[in-house]
N, C-alpha and C positions, 0 to 999 in steps of 0.2 A: 426540791419539792418544799413544799409548806407542810408543817405537820397538822394534825388534826384540832388540834385545839386553836389553831393559829385560821386554820381554814374554817372555823366558828365562828372565830369572832371574823373574821374578817366576814363573814355571809352575816351575821346576826346581827353583830353591833357594827359594824362598817370602822372598825381597827384594823392599822396594814399591819403591825406586831405589838409583839405582847412584849418586846422587848421595852427596856428601861430607855424612853428619850433623853431622862434630864433638862428637859424643856417643860415646863408645870403644865401648859394647854396639851399639851401630846400625852402624857402621860396622866394625866387626871379628868376624864370623858366625864360626858352628864348622859345618861340612857335610861329610855324607860321601861317600871319595870318589869313590864312585859318582856321587851326584849334581850332583858338579862334574863327571865327565867324560859324562855327561847333557848338560848345559848346556854343554862344548862340543864335542861331535857336534852338537846341536842348534843351534849358531850357525854351525857349519862350512858344513852343510845350508843353510843359510839364505845365505850369501855365496855356497855356489855354488849354486845354485837364482839368488840375486840376476845375478849373474857371466851365468849360463849366456842369463840375459834379456836381461840388456845386449848380447851377442854375437848372439843373433836380432834386436832392434829393430839393431844395427848393420849385418848383414847384407842384414835389409830395405832398409833406406837404403842401403846402394853398390847393394844390383839394382835399386833405381828409378830413382837417379840413373844408374846402367850404360846402361836402358831408354829412358830420356830423354833420352839422349846418342848412342842408336845412333837413336832416329827423327827426332833432328835429322840427326843426317849421311847419312842415306836420303832425305831429306825436302832433293830439290836442286830449284833452280828451271830448272836450266838443261835447256839442248832447243839443239837442231841450229840452227833456225834462229837462236836468240843468238849463234854463231860466228861472227866475223866474223876475215878476213885483217889478221893485224898484218903492220907493215914496207915497206918500197917497193912501189910498185904493179907487176904484173907488169907484163912486157913485152909486144911485140907482138908477139900469137903465141902466149904462154902461160895456161894459165887462169886463171883471175882467184878472187875467192872465192865461196863455196859458194852464196849468193844469185843469181852471174852464171851458175853450173854448173846451177843447179837450172831 
């Protein structure tokens, strides 16, 4: 399959290839200024569309990654029953762990 530039060169300038042929008549061509301008504009638009498509894909990827990260952050196995008192045991007359007070 021909690259986008080769397709533009063929359609706008009538060039069969963009490869060096090492034959003067095939490597050096005369074209009207408006044909060259049309080819350059087509190449610019093609590049802009490729860039925009790439940015859209990047935005979709980042949004998907952010959603996955938020989902992981909201999924917590924490529950009040899992809370344990840390540190020294309570002194006599003081309240103990949540399990002891529940």
